[in-house]
PLY file of the C-alpha trace (Angstrom):
ply
format ascii 1.0
element vertex 351
property float x
property float y
property float z
element edge 350
property int vertex1
property int vertex2
end_header
-119.94 -56.22 107.04
-118.06 -54.45 109.85
-117.52 -56.04 113.23
-120.22 -55.41 115.80
-119.51 -52.33 117.85
-120.09 -51.48 121.45
-123.60 -50.37 122.49
-124.35 -46.77 121.53
-124.57 -44.24 124.35
-126.02 -40.80 123.61
-127.87 -39.22 126.51
-127.33 -35.44 126.72
-127.95 -33.75 130.07
-131.26 -32.19 129.05
-132.61 -35.68 128.28
-131.87 -36.89 131.80
-133.62 -33.80 133.18
-136.58 -34.39 130.85
-136.95 -37.96 132.06
-137.30 -36.80 135.66
-139.81 -34.10 134.70
-141.91 -36.57 132.69
-141.92 -39.01 135.59
-143.21 -36.30 137.95
-145.90 -35.11 135.52
-147.22 -38.55 134.52
-149.69 -38.86 137.43
-151.66 -35.90 136.04
-151.75 -37.20 132.44
-154.87 -38.88 131.01
-153.22 -40.47 127.98
-149.98 -40.46 126.00
-149.35 -39.92 122.31
-146.09 -41.56 121.30
-144.69 -40.60 117.91
-142.67 -43.36 116.26
-140.77 -43.56 113.00
-142.82 -45.84 110.74
-139.59 -47.11 109.16
-138.35 -48.50 112.50
-141.29 -48.61 114.93
-139.73 -50.87 117.54
-136.28 -49.32 117.47
-137.80 -45.83 117.77
-139.99 -46.92 120.68
-138.36 -45.69 123.89
-138.49 -48.51 126.51
-138.43 -45.85 129.26
-141.89 -44.66 128.17
-143.33 -48.06 129.02
-142.04 -47.63 132.57
-142.95 -43.95 132.85
-146.56 -44.24 131.67
-147.48 -46.91 134.28
-150.56 -48.22 132.46
-151.69 -44.88 131.00
-153.31 -45.46 127.55
-151.02 -44.81 124.60
-151.78 -43.82 121.02
-148.79 -44.80 118.90
-148.47 -42.70 115.76
-146.27 -44.37 113.17
-145.14 -41.16 111.53
-143.32 -40.78 108.19
-145.39 -43.55 106.64
-144.77 -41.83 103.32
-141.13 -42.98 103.59
-141.85 -46.53 104.82
-142.83 -49.78 103.12
-146.66 -49.68 103.44
-147.12 -53.44 103.79
-144.60 -53.67 106.63
-146.07 -50.57 108.29
-149.50 -52.19 108.33
-148.03 -55.26 110.00
-146.64 -53.01 112.73
-150.00 -51.28 113.24
-151.69 -54.65 113.68
-148.96 -55.79 116.08
-149.33 -52.75 118.37
-153.13 -52.85 118.23
-153.05 -56.32 119.79
-151.49 -54.90 122.97
-153.46 -53.77 126.01
-154.21 -50.03 126.38
-152.51 -49.32 123.05
-153.86 -48.10 119.73
-151.72 -47.49 116.66
-152.11 -45.43 113.50
-149.84 -45.01 110.51
-149.66 -41.38 109.53
-147.72 -38.55 107.98
-148.10 -34.87 108.72
-149.58 -34.14 105.30
-152.67 -36.22 106.14
-154.71 -33.37 107.66
-157.98 -35.32 107.82
-156.48 -38.13 109.89
-154.61 -35.70 112.14
-157.88 -33.87 112.81
-159.31 -37.13 114.20
-156.49 -37.66 116.72
-158.01 -35.53 119.54
-161.27 -37.52 119.42
-159.32 -40.78 119.38
-157.35 -39.57 122.40
-160.54 -38.80 124.32
-162.03 -42.21 123.59
-158.90 -44.00 124.78
-159.12 -42.61 128.33
-162.84 -42.32 129.20
-162.45 -43.44 132.81
-159.81 -40.82 133.52
-161.67 -37.88 132.01
-163.89 -35.60 134.10
-166.36 -33.16 132.59
-164.98 -30.21 134.52
-161.53 -30.12 132.95
-159.79 -30.62 129.58
-158.20 -33.91 128.64
-154.51 -33.86 129.53
-152.36 -35.47 126.86
-148.59 -35.85 126.82
-146.90 -36.23 123.45
-143.62 -38.10 123.51
-141.05 -39.49 121.14
-137.36 -39.94 120.58
-135.46 -37.28 118.59
-136.20 -36.67 114.93
-139.37 -38.78 114.59
-141.40 -35.71 113.61
-142.94 -34.91 117.00
-142.74 -31.13 116.65
-144.19 -31.28 113.14
-147.03 -33.40 114.51
-147.70 -30.83 117.25
-147.90 -28.06 114.66
-150.38 -30.14 112.68
-152.51 -30.79 115.80
-152.45 -27.16 116.92
-153.14 -25.96 113.40
-150.26 -23.53 113.16
-146.49 -23.44 113.35
-145.91 -23.20 117.08
-143.32 -25.87 117.94
-139.78 -25.51 116.64
-139.02 -28.01 113.92
-135.56 -29.16 112.93
-134.19 -31.97 110.81
-131.83 -32.99 113.58
-132.20 -34.69 116.97
-132.79 -32.86 120.26
-134.44 -29.67 118.98
-137.03 -29.54 121.80
-135.27 -29.17 125.18
-138.05 -28.14 127.61
-141.64 -29.09 128.34
-144.31 -26.89 126.74
-148.11 -26.93 126.94
-150.59 -26.15 124.17
-154.36 -25.79 124.54
-156.24 -27.26 121.57
-159.67 -26.09 120.47
-161.36 -29.42 121.21
-160.78 -29.53 124.97
-157.30 -31.01 125.06
-154.20 -29.71 126.80
-151.18 -31.07 124.97
-147.88 -31.29 126.87
-144.80 -31.44 124.67
-141.64 -33.08 125.97
-138.04 -33.12 124.75
-137.17 -36.02 122.51
-135.43 -38.44 124.84
-133.39 -41.50 124.09
-132.56 -44.06 126.74
-129.12 -44.05 128.39
-127.80 -47.17 126.68
-128.96 -48.61 123.35
-127.75 -52.16 123.87
-129.34 -53.70 120.77
-126.79 -53.53 117.97
-129.26 -53.24 115.08
-131.46 -50.68 116.86
-128.52 -48.42 117.52
-127.43 -48.34 113.90
-130.96 -48.09 112.57
-131.51 -45.05 114.77
-128.23 -43.57 113.59
-129.08 -44.23 109.94
-132.51 -42.60 110.32
-131.03 -39.52 112.04
-132.41 -40.06 115.55
-128.87 -40.01 116.94
-126.73 -36.99 116.18
-124.23 -37.75 113.41
-121.32 -36.59 115.54
-122.13 -39.15 118.26
-120.48 -42.03 116.39
-118.31 -42.81 113.38
-120.19 -41.70 110.27
-118.41 -44.24 108.06
-119.44 -47.07 110.38
-123.07 -46.03 110.01
-122.58 -45.83 106.25
-121.26 -49.39 106.16
-124.23 -50.60 108.20
-126.65 -48.79 105.87
-124.92 -50.23 102.80
-125.08 -53.76 104.19
-128.77 -53.33 105.08
-129.66 -52.11 101.60
-127.70 -54.92 99.93
-129.67 -57.50 101.89
-133.14 -55.90 101.97
-133.39 -53.77 98.83
-130.65 -54.75 96.35
-132.66 -53.74 93.28
-133.03 -50.19 94.61
-129.23 -49.87 94.70
-128.86 -51.08 91.14
-131.43 -48.57 89.92
-130.37 -45.57 91.99
-126.64 -45.81 91.29
-126.96 -47.32 87.80
-125.04 -50.46 88.65
-124.93 -53.56 86.43
-124.22 -55.77 89.44
-123.85 -55.34 93.17
-120.38 -55.36 94.71
-119.73 -58.28 97.02
-119.18 -56.23 100.21
-120.59 -53.14 101.86
-117.16 -51.49 101.72
-116.89 -52.00 97.95
-120.43 -50.67 97.51
-119.54 -47.43 99.31
-116.41 -47.07 97.20
-118.47 -47.41 94.03
-121.05 -44.88 95.27
-118.32 -42.48 96.31
-116.61 -42.68 92.91
-119.92 -41.97 91.17
-121.15 -39.18 93.48
-118.29 -36.74 93.93
-116.23 -38.69 96.44
-113.28 -39.49 94.21
-110.08 -37.76 95.35
-106.62 -37.31 93.90
-104.85 -40.56 93.19
-108.14 -42.42 92.73
-108.80 -42.66 96.45
-112.44 -42.56 97.54
-113.56 -40.22 100.32
-115.41 -42.74 102.50
-117.05 -40.05 104.60
-118.54 -38.51 101.45
-119.64 -41.93 100.19
-121.29 -42.70 103.54
-123.01 -39.33 103.50
-124.49 -40.00 100.05
-125.78 -43.41 101.11
-127.30 -42.21 104.38
-128.90 -39.10 102.91
-130.38 -41.07 100.02
-132.02 -43.39 102.56
-133.25 -40.59 104.82
-134.76 -38.54 102.02
-136.50 -41.45 100.32
-134.37 -41.36 97.17
-133.87 -45.11 97.54
-137.61 -45.65 97.71
-140.00 -46.63 100.50
-137.88 -48.43 103.08
-138.62 -50.17 106.37
-135.58 -50.99 108.48
-137.25 -53.74 110.50
-140.21 -56.13 110.40
-142.46 -57.59 113.08
-141.15 -61.09 112.36
-137.55 -59.95 112.84
-138.38 -58.57 116.27
-140.47 -61.57 117.29
-137.47 -63.75 116.45
-135.21 -61.37 118.37
-137.55 -61.52 121.39
-137.58 -65.31 121.18
-133.78 -65.38 121.05
-133.57 -62.94 123.96
-135.97 -65.08 125.99
-133.91 -68.16 125.19
-130.71 -66.38 126.22
-132.31 -65.26 129.46
-133.48 -68.81 130.11
-130.02 -70.20 129.41
-128.44 -67.50 131.58
-130.87 -68.29 134.40
-130.19 -72.02 134.02
-126.44 -71.36 134.08
-126.88 -69.13 137.12
-128.98 -71.77 138.85
-126.33 -74.40 138.06
-123.70 -72.07 139.49
-125.84 -71.53 142.59
-126.36 -75.28 142.97
-122.62 -75.84 142.64
-122.04 -73.18 145.28
-124.63 -74.80 147.52
-122.84 -78.15 147.06
-119.56 -76.50 148.01
-121.26 -75.04 151.09
-122.72 -78.43 152.00
-119.34 -80.08 151.66
-117.77 -77.31 153.77
-120.47 -77.73 156.41
-119.89 -81.49 156.42
-116.14 -80.99 156.84
-116.76 -78.46 159.59
-119.17 -80.83 161.28
-116.65 -83.68 161.11
-113.93 -81.38 162.39
-116.13 -80.27 165.28
-117.09 -83.87 166.03
-113.44 -84.87 165.98
-112.55 -82.00 168.30
-115.44 -82.91 170.61
-114.38 -86.55 170.60
-110.78 -85.62 171.43
-111.96 -83.25 174.13
-114.13 -86.00 175.66
-111.25 -88.49 175.56
-108.98 -85.91 177.13
-111.51 -85.24 179.90
-111.93 -88.95 180.57
-108.14 -89.41 180.65
-107.74 -86.50 183.07
-110.54 -87.84 185.26
-108.91 -91.28 185.31
-105.57 -89.73 186.28
-107.29 -87.77 189.04
-108.95 -90.89 190.41
-105.70 -92.81 190.29
-103.92 -90.00 192.11
-106.60 -89.88 194.77
-106.42 -93.66 195.16
-102.63 -93.45 195.52
-102.99 -90.90 198.31
-105.49 -93.10 200.11
-103.22 -96.11 199.78
-100.29 -94.16 201.22
-102.38 -93.12 204.21
0 1
1 2
2 3
3 4
4 5
5 6
6 7
7 8
8 9
9 10
10 11
11 12
12 13
13 14
14 15
15 16
16 17
17 18
18 19
19 20
20 21
21 22
22 23
23 24
24 25
25 26
26 27
27 28
28 29
29 30
30 31
31 32
32 33
33 34
34 35
35 36
36 37
37 38
38 39
39 40
40 41
41 42
42 43
43 44
44 45
45 46
46 47
47 48
48 49
49 50
50 51
51 52
52 53
53 54
54 55
55 56
56 57
57 58
58 59
59 60
60 61
61 62
62 63
63 64
64 65
65 66
66 67
67 68
68 69
69 70
70 71
71 72
72 73
73 74
74 75
75 76
76 77
77 78
78 79
79 80
80 81
81 82
82 83
83 84
84 85
85 86
86 87
87 88
88 89
89 90
90 91
91 92
92 93
93 94
94 95
95 96
96 97
97 98
98 99
99 100
100 101
101 102
102 103
103 104
104 105
105 106
106 107
107 108
108 109
109 110
110 111
111 112
112 113
113 114
114 115
115 116
116 117
117 118
118 119
119 120
120 121
121 122
122 123
123 124
124 125
125 126
126 127
127 128
128 129
129 130
130 131
131 132
132 133
133 134
134 135
135 136
136 137
137 138
138 139
139 140
140 141
141 142
142 143
143 144
144 145
145 146
146 147
147 148
148 149
149 150
150 151
151 152
152 153
153 154
154 155
155 156
156 157
157 158
158 159
159 160
160 161
161 162
162 163
163 164
164 165
165 166
166 167
167 168
168 169
169 170
170 171
171 172
172 173
173 174
174 175
175 176
176 177
177 178
178 179
179 180
180 181
181 182
182 183
183 184
184 185
185 186
186 187
187 188
188 189
189 190
190 191
191 192
192 193
193 194
194 195
195 196
196 197
197 198
198 199
199 200
200 201
201 202
202 203
203 204
204 205
205 206
206 207
207 208
208 209
209 210
210 211
211 212
212 213
213 214
214 215
215 216
216 217
217 218
218 219
219 220
220 221
221 222
222 223
223 224
224 225
225 226
226 227
227 228
228 229
229 230
230 231
231 232
232 233
233 234
234 235
235 236
236 237
237 238
238 239
239 240
240 241
241 242
242 243
243 244
244 245
245 246
246 247
247 248
248 249
249 250
250 251
251 252
252 253
253 254
254 255
255 256
256 257
257 258
258 259
259 260
260 261
261 262
262 263
263 264
264 265
265 266
266 267
267 268
268 269
269 270
270 271
271 272
272 273
273 274
274 275
275 276
276 277
277 278
278 279
279 280
280 281
281 282
282 283
283 284
284 285
285 286
286 287
287 288
288 289
289 290
290 291
291 292
292 293
293 294
294 295
295 296
296 297
297 298
298 299
299 300
300 301
301 302
302 303
303 304
304 305
305 306
306 307
307 308
308 309
309 310
310 311
311 312
312 313
313 314
314 315
315 316
316 317
317 318
318 319
319 320
320 321
321 322
322 323
323 324
324 325
325 326
326 327
327 328
328 329
329 330
330 331
331 332
332 333
333 334
334 335
335 336
336 337
337 338
338 339
339 340
340 341
341 342
342 343
343 344
344 345
345 346
346 347
347 348
348 349
349 350
């Protein structure tokens, strides 16, 4: 597997503008629909939304369930449903009956914020390429939002009035400024949430190959008609490239072509129903993060205590120095006073 790379940064200017607009509009919103990718629900969950919504109820739609491992998807639904002011559903845009129920679910999630004299105001949010625009078209009942199989298609806020008393505000798909988690960054890149030109395509291909070798090795054997798996992700891509039109003159494999085959086979479901991450993996990650934070805080506290000890020692030295100076000053005054008395006595004796 390749060495771990730097955190991924991909935050186009319109995304920064969208964040500010969403923050301003949130006070007038009754509830939020957040569209996630069912294959990577946590990685496709924008942490900025948690800050922006400020306690507003959220319906999390785990979209593209038809591409994800159903058992793992159900675990994610149960995980989100345990959280306060959150409800989760696994869904795909072909499930018209379930989509038709979403407006009623939205109304029930925000009863205290809904008045009879106005429609329910709902904001739909999601990172790029999770199927948000397709979901809007399904909710509205016609093709009204632009759909594209690439990130950052929607660039401005738009409002739609639904028949059942809901005003739906669409927002641009926004990522957060810095994706610090290594796995999340590459999972997002593999799924297509980050534009392919934002990072090295071959690096993403290597990550995808390594993931498939660990999580779904049998799928690779079947899809690429292999008798045995290569020992490394690099060798796997070379084999795939040689089998799928990536072999160049001199027997050299076009690694970009091989990476493209691997990534597209994952994205389109040709390697079967795949989930990039599990609840248990993230719970372990959260536990490790908490432990690191605790260790960092303990190290910081030790450093602060050491600094305090240095300050105490400095204060003690300063105090001793001041006491020594004061003692010397007192001795000098006493000596001067004694000399003055002796001089005065000498004058009297001479008189």
